N, C-alpha and C positions, 0 to 999 in steps of 0.2 A: 230322240229317236223314237220311231212309232213302231209298234209291233202289231202285225196283222194277227187276226183271231178269227179264224175259219173264214167262210165266203162273207162275212158282212163287214161293217166299217172297221175303219183301223182305230185302234185304242191307244191312247198317248199314256206313258208313265206319268205319275203323279209329278214328279221332280220337274218334267218338261213343262207341264201345264202351270205348275207353280212359278216357274222361271218366265214363263209368257205372261203371266197376270203381273207379276211385279214389273217386267220390262213395259207393260201397256201402261200401269200406274204411273211409272217413271216418265214415260213417254208424255202422259197428259200433264204431268208437273212442268216437263220442259216445254211443251207447247204453251203453257199458259206464262212462262218466264219470257218466252220468246215475244208474245202479245204485250207483256209489260215492256219490253225493251222498245218494241215497236212505239208504243205511247210514248215513251221516254223521248225516243229519239223523234217524233213528231214533234214535241214540246221544244226540244233542242233545237230543231230546224227552225222553228218559228222566232226563238230567241236569237238565233244567229243572224235571221232575216232583220229583227230589229235593230240589233246591235250594229249591223252593217249600216242601216238607214240613217241611225244617229251619229255614225261615224267613231264609235267606240271600239278602236280598232283592239285594245288589250282585251276586253270584254270578248270580242269576236275570237281572237287567237285562244282565248281561254275555252270557249265553247267548242271551237273547233278540235281541242284536243279530247274533250269529253266525249265529241261524237264520234270522233274516232276509236276512243275505249269502249264505247257502248256498241260499237258496230263490229269491234273485235271479239267482243262477249257473245253479241248474237251470232255472229259465224260459228264460235266455239259450240254454242248451244245447237245450232243447226246440225253440227258435224255429230254431235253426241246423239241427235235425234236419229240422223240416218245411221249412225253404228248400231244403235238399238235395233232400228227397224231390218238392218240386214242380217244382224246376230241372232235375234230371237223371234221378232214378229213375222219375217220371210219364212222360216221354215214351215209354218201353217199353211203356206200357198205353194210349195213344193209338190209337183208332180207324184202321182202314185207309185210310179216305177222306183221314185228314190233317185233318180238321176237329177243333176241340177243344171237346168237350162240358163242360157245366157239371158241376163234380163235385158230390156230395151235401153238405149242409150241413155234417156233420162233418167232411169231408175239406178243406173249403174254409177252416176255422177252424183247421187244424193239429192238434196233440195236446191233449187235453182235458186240463185243468189242475186236475183234483180231486187234491188233496194228502192222503196218507195220514197225515201226521204231525200232531202237536198244533201248534196254532197259537202262536207265543211270546206272542201278547196274551191266551191263555185263564189264568185264574188257577185254580190246582187248590185247592180247599179241602179240608181234613182234620178 
């Protein structure tokens, strides 16, 4: 909650400022975790291609399950980031009159989930 003080700028209570700082810190940690998961998924994708080229079906099946688990974890982290942004960080961008405006469609649904890594279900033919 922000409190208007005279005709000048609005001043935030200390608790909201601290909440926002903690949310921003956690958001940065979660973004770093997402980047690590992206790197892991790229490694798993290349391993999957290698196993499929060699015809190692058991290893390919195992790495597919690892990829699915990593993708689930990445989606969960993205959902946490979107929740933090919605709850704590979006309050800083609210209009002065205090009314909540409808965000654009892309912002409403959080982070776009287009995955840059190969799907574990894709079969690579050589």
